[in-house]
C-alpha positions in Angstrom: 11.7 11.5 -20.0 11.5 15.1 -19.0 11.9 15.7 -15.2 10.0 18.6 -13.7 12.2 21.4 -12.6 11.1 21.1 -9.0 12.6 17.7 -8.6 16.1 17.6 -7.1 18.9 16.6 -9.4 21.7 16.2 -7.0 22.6 12.6 -6.1 21.2 11.6 -2.8 22.7 9.0 -0.4 21.1 5.6 -0.5 18.7 5.4 2.2 16.0 3.0 2.9 12.6 4.3 3.9 9.5 2.6 5.3 9.5 0.2 2.4 12.6 0.2 0.3 15.2 2.6 -1.3 13.8 5.0 -4.0 15.3 7.6 -6.1 15.2 9.4 -9.5 16.2 7.3 -12.3 19.6 8.2 -13.7 20.4 10.5 -10.8 19.9 8.6 -7.7 18.7 5.3 -9.1 21.5 4.0 -11.4 22.6 0.7 -12.7 25.9 0.9 -10.9 24.3 1.5 -7.7 21.7 -1.2 -8.0 24.6 -3.7 -8.8 26.2 -2.5 -5.6 23.1 -2.6 -3.4 21.5 -5.8 -4.6 24.2 -8.3 -3.7 24.7 -6.6 -0.4 21.0 -6.9 0.4 21.1 -10.7 -0.6 23.9 -11.3 1.7 22.1 -9.6 4.6 19.0 -11.7 3.9 21.4 -14.7 4.0 22.8 -13.7 7.2 19.3 -13.4 8.8 17.3 -16.1 7.1 20.0 -18.5 5.8 19.8 -20.9 8.7 16.0 -21.2 8.5 15.8 -21.7 4.6 18.9 -23.7 4.2 19.7 -22.4 0.8 21.0 -19.3 -1.1 17.9 -18.6 -3.3 16.9 -15.1 -4.0 13.8 -14.0 -5.9 14.2 -10.9 -8.3 11.1 -9.1 -9.7 9.9 -5.9 -11.1 7.0 -3.8 -12.0 6.2 -1.8 -15.3 8.2 1.4 -14.7 10.8 2.8 -17.1 13.7 0.3 -17.5 12.4 -1.8 -14.5 13.1 -5.1 -16.3 16.7 -3.8 -17.1 17.4 -2.9 -13.5 16.1 -6.3 -12.4 18.4 -8.0 -14.8 21.3 -5.9 -13.6 20.4 -6.8 -10.0 20.0 -10.6 -10.8 23.5 -10.8 -12.5 25.1 -9.0 -9.6 23.3 -11.3 -7.0 24.3 -14.3 -9.0 27.9 -13.3 -9.3 28.0 -12.9 -5.5 27.2 -16.7 -5.2 23.4 -16.7 -4.9 21.0 -18.8 -6.8 18.7 -16.4 -8.5 15.1 -16.8 -9.8 14.4 -13.8 -12.1 10.7 -13.1 -13.1 10.1 -13.6 -16.8 7.6 -10.6 -16.6 6.3 -7.8 -14.4 4.1 -8.8 -11.5 2.6 -7.3 -8.3 5.0 -6.8 -5.5 2.9 -9.1 -3.2 3.4 -11.9 -5.9 7.1 -11.7 -5.1 6.6 -11.8 -1.5 4.4 -14.9 -2.0 7.1 -16.4 -4.1 9.7 -15.7 -1.4 7.7 -17.7 1.2 6.3 -20.3 -1.1 9.7 -21.2 -2.7 11.5 -21.1 0.7 13.8 -18.4 -0.5 16.0 -16.1 1.5 13.7 -13.2 0.1 13.0 -11.1 -2.7 14.5 -8.0 -4.4 11.8 -6.0 -6.2 12.4 -3.2 -8.7 9.4 -0.8 -8.0 8.7 2.8 -6.8 5.0 1.9 -5.9 3.0 5.0 -6.1 5.6 7.4 -6.7 5.6 9.6 -9.8 7.3 8.7 -13.1 10.8 9.8 -12.7 11.3 7.4 -9.6 12.2 3.8 -9.4 13.1 1.8 -6.2 14.4 -1.4 -4.6 12.1 -3.3 -2.1 13.6 -5.9 0.1 11.3 -8.8 1.2 12.1 -11.4 3.7 11.8 -15.3 3.7 8.6 -14.9 5.8 6.9 -13.1 2.8 6.8 -9.5 3.8 8.9 -6.3 4.0 12.1 -6.6 6.2 12.3 -4.8 9.5 14.2 -1.5 9.7 17.2 -3.2 11.5 17.8 -5.3 8.3 17.8 -2.3 5.9 20.1 -0.6 8.4 22.4 -3.5 8.0 22.4 -3.1 4.3 23.0 0.7 4.5 25.9 -0.1 6.9 27.6 -2.3 4.4 27.5 0.0 1.4 30.7 1.9 2.2 32.7 -1.1 3.2 34.3 -4.1 1.4 31.9 -6.7 0.2 33.3 -10.2 -0.1 31.8 -12.3 -2.8 32.0 -16.0 -3.1 34.4 -17.2 -5.8 31.8 -19.5 -7.4 28.8 -17.7 -9.1 25.4 -19.1 -8.3 22.7 -20.1 -10.8 20.3 -17.9 -12.6 16.8 -19.2 -13.7 13.8 -17.5 -15.3 10.3 -18.1 -13.5 6.8 -17.1 -13.9 5.4 -15.7 -10.7 1.8 -15.5 -11.7 0.5 -19.1 -11.6 1.3 -19.9 -7.9 0.2 -16.5 -6.7 -3.0 -16.6 -8.6 -3.7 -20.1 -7.3 -3.1 -18.9 -3.6 -5.5 -16.0 -4.2 -8.3 -18.1 -5.6 -8.2 -20.4 -2.5 -9.1 -17.6 -0.3 -12.4 -16.9 -1.8 -15.5 -18.7 -3.3 -14.1 -18.2 -6.7 -16.7 -20.2 -8.5 -19.7 -18.1 -7.1 -17.8 -14.9 -8.1 -17.2 -16.2 -11.6 -20.8 -17.4 -11.9 -22.1 -13.8 -10.9 -20.0 -12.2 -13.5 -20.8 -14.6 -16.2 -24.6 -14.3 -15.5 -24.2 -10.4 -15.6 -25.3 -10.1 -12.0 -22.2 -7.9 -11.5 -20.0 -5.9 -13.8 -16.3 -5.5 -12.7 -14.2 -2.5 -13.7 -10.5 -2.0 -12.8 -8.2 0.9 -13.2 -4.7 -0.7 -13.0 -3.0 2.7 -13.6 -0.6 1.4 -16.1 0.9 -0.7 -13.3 1.7 -4.2 -12.4 -1.9 -5.2 -11.7 -2.6 -5.2 -15.4 -4.3 -8.4 -16.3 -4.0 -9.6 -12.8 -7.7 -9.9 -11.8 -8.6 -11.5 -15.1 -5.9 -14.1 -14.6 -7.3 -15.0 -11.1 -10.9 -15.1 -12.4 -10.2 -16.8 -15.5 -12.4 -14.5 -17.5 -12.2 -11.0 -18.8 -13.1 -7.8 -16.8 -13.4 -4.2 -18.0 -9.9 -3.0 -17.4 -8.8 0.6 -18.2 -5.2 2.1 -18.3 -3.8 -1.4 -18.9 -1.2 -0.4 -21.3 2.3 0.2 -20.2 2.9 3.9 -19.9 6.0 4.7 -17.7 4.8 8.4 -17.6 1.4 7.5 -16.1 -0.4 10.1 -18.1 1.6 12.7 -16.5 0.4 11.8 -12.8 1.2 9.2 -10.5 0.0 5.4 -10.0 -1.7 6.3 -6.7 -5.2 5.4 -5.9 -6.5 8.9 -5.4 -9.6 10.6 -6.9 -7.6 13.2 -8.9 -6.1 10.5 -11.0 -9.3 8.6 -11.6 -11.4 10.8 -13.9 -11.5 8.1 -16.6 -12.8 5.3 -14.2 -15.5 7.7 -12.8 -16.6 8.5 -16.4 -16.7 5.0 -17.4 -18.6 3.7 -14.5 -21.2 6.5 -14.3 -21.9 6.0 -18.0 -22.3 2.3 -17.4 -24.7 3.1 -14.6 -26.9 5.1 -16.8 -27.0 2.5 -19.4 -27.4 -0.5 -17.1 -29.0 0.0 -13.7 -30.3 -3.5 -13.3 -27.0 -5.2 -12.1 -24.4 -4.4 -9.5 -21.1 -2.8 -10.5 -17.9 -2.3 -8.9 -14.6 -0.6 -9.6 -11.1 -1.2 -8.3 -8.1 0.9 -8.3 -4.7 -0.5 -8.0 -1.5 1.5 -7.5 1.8 0.9 -9.5 2.8 -2.3 -7.8 -0.6 -3.6 -6.8 0.0 -3.3 -2.9 -2.6 -0.5 -2.4 -6.3 -0.5 -3.3 -9.3 1.9 -3.5 -12.6 1.2 -5.1 -15.6 3.0 -6.8 -19.2 2.1 -6.0 -22.0 1.6 -8.5 -22.9 5.3 -8.6 -19.3 6.3 -9.4 -18.4 7.5 -5.8 -14.8 7.0 -4.5 -14.2 4.7 -1.7 -10.9 4.9 0.2 -9.6 2.2 2.4 -11.3 4.2 5.4 -14.4 2.9 4.0 -13.3 -0.4 2.5 -11.7 -1.6 5.7 -15.0 -1.6 7.7 -16.7 -3.4 4.8 -14.0 -6.1 4.9 -14.1 -6.6 8.6 -17.9 -7.2 8.3 -17.4 -9.5 5.4 -14.6 -11.5 7.0 -16.4 -11.9 10.4 -19.9 -12.6 9.1 -19.3 -14.7 6.0 -15.8 -16.1 6.5 -15.9 -16.6 10.3 -12.5 -15.1 10.7 -11.5 -14.2 14.2 -8.3 -12.3 15.5 -7.3 -8.9 15.9 -8.1 -5.9 13.7 -4.9 -3.8 13.4 -5.3 -0.2 12.4 -2.9 2.7 12.2 -3.5 5.7 14.3 -4.7 7.7 11.2 -7.6 5.2 10.4 -11.2 5.9 10.8 -13.0 5.7 14.3 -15.5 3.5 12.5 -13.0 0.7 12.4 -13.0 -0.1 16.1 -16.8 0.3 16.3 -17.3 -2.3 13.5 -14.8 -4.5 15.1 -16.7 -4.4 18.6 -19.9 -5.6 16.6 -18.2 -8.9 16.2 -16.1 -8.9 19.3 -12.7 -8.5 17.6 -10.0 -6.9 19.4 -8.3 -3.9 17.9 -4.7 -2.9 18.0 -3.3 0.5 17.0 0.0 1.2 15.4 2.1 4.2 14.1 1.3 5.1 10.5 3.1 2.7 8.0 2.3 -0.9 7.0 5.5 -2.2 8.4 4.1 -1.8 11.8 0.9 -3.8 10.9 3.2 -6.5 9.3 5.2 -6.7 12.5 2.0 -7.2 14.4 0.9 -10.0 12.1 4.2 -11.8 12.8 3.5 -11.9 16.6 -0.2 -12.1 17.0 -3.5 -13.6 15.6 -4.7 -11.0 13.2 -7.7 -11.2 10.9 -7.1 -8.0 9.0 -4.8 -4.9 9.0 -5.0 -1.7 7.2 -3.8 1.8 6.8 -5.5 4.8 5.5 -3.4 5.1 2.3 -4.8 1.9 0.8 -2.6 -0.9 2.2 -4.7 -3.8 3.5 -3.4 -7.3 4.5 -4.7 -10.3 6.0 -3.5 -12.9 8.7 -4.5 -15.8 6.6 -2.2 -14.6 3.8 1.4 -13.4 3.9 2.2 -10.4 6.2 2.0 -8.1 3.2 -0.6 -5.6 1.8 -2.2 -7.2 -1.2 -4.5 -5.2 -3.4 -5.7 -8.1 -5.6 -6.7 -10.2 -2.5 -8.6 -7.2 -1.2 -10.4 -6.8 -4.5 -11.4 -10.5 -4.4 -12.8 -10.2 -0.8 -14.8 -7.0 -1.8 -16.1 -8.9 -4.9 -17.0 -11.7 -2.7 -18.8 -9.4 -0.2 -20.9 -7.9 -3.0 -21.8 -11.2 -4.6 -22.8 -12.9 -1.5 -24.7 -9.9 0.0 -26.3 -8.7 -3.2 -25.5 -5.2 -2.1 -23.5 -2.2 -3.5 -20.3 -1.5 -1.5 -21.8 1.9 -0.3 -25.0 0.2 0.8 -22.9 -2.2 2.9 -21.0 0.7 4.3 -24.1 2.7 5.2 -25.6 -0.4 6.8 -22.5 -0.4 9.2 -22.8 3.3 9.8 -26.4 2.7 11.0 -25.6 -0.2 13.1 -22.8 1.6 14.9 -24.7 5.0 14.9 -21.4 6.6 13.7 -21.4 8.9 10.6 -18.4 10.6 9.6 -16.2 12.2 6.7 -12.5 12.1 6.3 -9.7 13.7 4.3 -6.0 14.2 4.3 -3.7 17.0 2.8 0.1 17.2 2.5 1.3 20.8 3.2 4.8 21.7 1.8 6.9 23.8 4.1 9.4 26.3 3.3 12.4 24.5 4.9 13.3 22.0 7.6 13.9 25.0 9.9 10.1 25.7 9.7 9.6 22.1 10.4 11.6 22.4 13.6 9.7 25.5 14.7 6.3 23.8 14.3 7.5 20.7 16.2 8.9 22.8 18.9 5.6 24.7 19.2 3.7 21.5 19.5 6.1 20.0 22.2 6.3 23.1 24.3 3.0 24.9 23.7 0.4 22.2 23.3 -2.8 23.1 21.4 -5.8 23.4 23.7 -8.3 24.7 21.3 -9.0 23.9 17.6 -11.7 25.7 15.7 -13.2 26.7 19.0 -13.4 23.1 20.2 -11.6 22.0 23.3 -8.8 19.3 22.8 -9.7 16.6 25.2 -6.9 14.2 24.3 -3.6 14.0 22.4 -2.3 10.7 21.1 1.4 10.9 20.3 2.0 7.4 19.0 2.9 9.0 15.6 2.8 12.8 15.4 0.0 14.6 17.3 -3.5 13.3 17.0 -5.9 15.8 18.8 -9.3 14.5 19.8 -11.9 17.3 20.2 -14.9 17.8 22.3 -17.4 17.1 19.6 -15.8 13.7 18.9 -13.8 14.8 15.7 -10.0 14.5 15.5 -7.2 16.4 13.7 -3.8 14.7 13.3 -0.6 16.6 12.6 2.3 14.5 11.5 5.7 15.4 10.0 7.6 13.7 7.2 10.8 12.4 8.5 12.8 13.3 5.4 11.4 16.3 3.8 9.7 19.7 4.9 6.2 18.4 4.5 3.4 18.6 7.1 0.7 15.7 6.9 -2.7 16.7 8.1 -5.6 14.3 8.7 -9.0 14.8 9.9 -12.3 12.8 10.6 -15.5 14.7 11.5 -19.2 14.6 11.2 -19.2 16.0 7.6 -16.8 17.2 5.0 -17.5 20.9 5.8 -16.2 20.2 9.4 -13.2 18.2 8.0 -12.1 21.2 5.7 -12.7 23.7 8.5 -10.3 21.8 10.7 -7.7 21.0 7.9 -7.7 24.9 6.9 -7.3 25.8 10.5 -4.2 23.5 10.8 -2.8 25.0 7.5 -3.3 28.6 8.9 -1.7 27.5 12.2 1.3 26.1 10.4 1.6 29.1 8.0 1.4 31.6 11.0 4.7 30.0 12.3 6.5 29.8 9.0 
């Protein structure tokens, strides 16, 4: 594997981010380091959840990245040697499948080898708790705190068994939807289903759940991800766009839908019957409508501060309360554990459900979207346009990441925002500034621009929602010029 010259080659300290520890294979992410981290993570899980589960069982899983199964085997052996009973997956599977297994099998938690949507040189280690979701930050801090100390192992090794995570997971997903009606619609050619699994862990997953074939692309194992990244963004989806548009020209009599799954199948995007990209900013309102009207679900709608203004408007149609969090699915999961939630989602594609595990799950989202199309008889974009009309809210959205020259530049920009707050953007008065996560400026015309800093690298994340794409890019370009002027 050839690493781009722009990638750092120095070995970085083991640090857990919002969902796990990630690093470059053979530089940061090595067999020795995994063998050190995995049993410590298992011990912290035992300290936190052992009294609840009453056992020392740990799930170990992996995705389809380079050497992922070998790293998983190394982790499993190290955890077993530390006195834990290990269930090691016999194959790749979605990260949510291992979270599901942790809860279903009453394990202490799961250790999953995955770097999610990151480019090919990366691999990572996610830690899931007994409750079926990502562990909170205080637990990963405990793991980090033990890395430089002495780790005492039990003298007696635990057991190690191989298990198949797919059957129980698929059964759990089928129970959430009217699976027979979906299958009938596909079998009768009322709907054609496409899926771009991006060479990742969702490969074969939708077909397993449905029990019949679908039109899947990029289903082979390719750890280089065609030179891109397994992230559900339009720039990586040219093949899916082409395939679906060709299908639409040949057969316009039935509905069609395309799904996009990231590398470990916890993020989703979609493509409508005309070949248009649908981000989670569009999918979440559709899912709210479906869950409320056809499934009768109640409970909070949880959104991150960067999510579309359409979401609370659609929630209000069905008298559903809305709770807003900082950016990051971990905040949504935390809310799911303490409140009655129907759906929670973030703009980057992570969507989860209060009736499931507190974990984003792309395959379940795909099933709910399929059910919405089958039961309504409408294309996803038609459902979305109907919601726009009902709420009288029409908007466009985009996000860009702006690399900065250094962390010093980052510090100057942050100081400017703190000490000299912006009062006008593209000639529009700033009427409000939400600081729950970064700086979200709401403008007089109802649009908003959000400026948020990466916590670990010199990158500025810029988000905008406005009346149309022209206005969106005007505001994003203004923000880029503002940042560059202070560099």
